[in-house]
C-alpha positions, 0 to 999 in steps of 0.5 A: 500500500505504501508503494501505491501512495508513493506512485501517486505522489510521484505521478502528481509531481510528474504532472506538476513538472510536465505542466511547468515544462509546458508553461515554460515552453509556451512562455519561451515561444511567446517571447520569441514571437514578441521578439520577432514582431519587434524586429519585423516592425523595426525592419519592414523596409528591409534596409540595413538588415542582414540578407538572412532576414530579408527573405523572411521580412519579404515573406511576412509582407506578402502574407500581410498583403494576402491577409488583407486580400482575404479580408477584403474578399470576405467583406465584399461577399457581405457587400462591404469594404473598410475605409483605408484611413479610418477603418469605417465599414462602408458599402463596397461600391463607395468612392469616399468614406462617409465618416472621414471623407477620404477618397477610397483606393481600389480594393486589393483582390488578388493574393500574391504567390509566396 
């Protein structure tokens, strides 16, 4: 019986350790993600960075563009678009924003190949 208690105690300790490992791994991944975001935001223009990073920065820019395209397609399917200046939702065929008066640019509708 004492052996069973020891095993349960070890099992609880092991679960606690595994939980701590998982939390620490997740915290590490989050910090790497935040570091990457900071680096990307500081180097969007791709000037003055090592060649090793340029392809990644370019790919992220293309992914951002494609996200915008897919969001525009989703909005278009609902008959809407978003003002580039203030973010106001508008009817898709609008030429000007009825909130800020900004002339609207054509909607990006074709994704780029990555």
